[in-house]
N, C-alpha and C positions, 0 to 999 in steps of 0.2 A: 306934085309934091316932091320936094328935094330930099334925096337920100343922103344920109350922113355916114361917114366912114368911122370906124372905131378910132383911128388915129385922130380924126377931128374931135371926137368926144374927149379923148384923153388929153389932147392939147388944150382944149377949152377949160379944163379944170386945173391945169398946171398953175402953180402959184396960189391956188385957193384951197388945196388939200395937202395932206401930209406927203412930202416927197418920198419917204421910204415906203409908205403904203402904195403909192402910185407905181413905184419901181417894182414892188412885189406883184402887184396886179398885172403889170405888163409882162413879167416873167411867166406868170401862170397862163396868160392869154397866148403867149408864144408857144408854150408847151401844149396847150389845149388845141390850138389850131395847127400845130406842126410846122408853123412858119410865122415869121413876123408879118402876116398879111393884114396889116392895119389899114391899108387903103381900100380894102374891099368894102362895098356898101353894107351897112347894117340894116337889113330888111326886117329881121325879126330878133329883137334883143333877147327874147326868151330862149332862143337857140344858143346864143352866146352864153347866157347865164347857165344853161344846162351843161354846156361843154366845160365851162369854167369850174362848176361844181364837181363834175366827173373827174377832171384833172386833179383838183385838190384832194379828192378822196383817194385817188391812186397814189398820191404822195403822202398819204396818212396825215393830212392836215386835220387839226382838231375841229370838231363841229362848231365851236365858238369862233374860231378864226375864219372858217368858211362863211358863217353867218355875217361876221363883221365885214369881210371883204366883199361879199355879195351886196350888202347894204351900201358899202362905200361906193 
């Protein structure tokens, strides 16, 4: 089974999604991971989701925005 990196996932959606939302999502991932470690393999997307949500909560992001970005 081929493992995909977060960078691979984000690059795959470029041009198909809102650029400002994608930029915002990248920023939250950098903050959540503590580094722009986008080339690390994504073994469990639920871990990334949890880290992303925790980061947004620490930045007092509204629940609606959190839900929208997680779905995005």
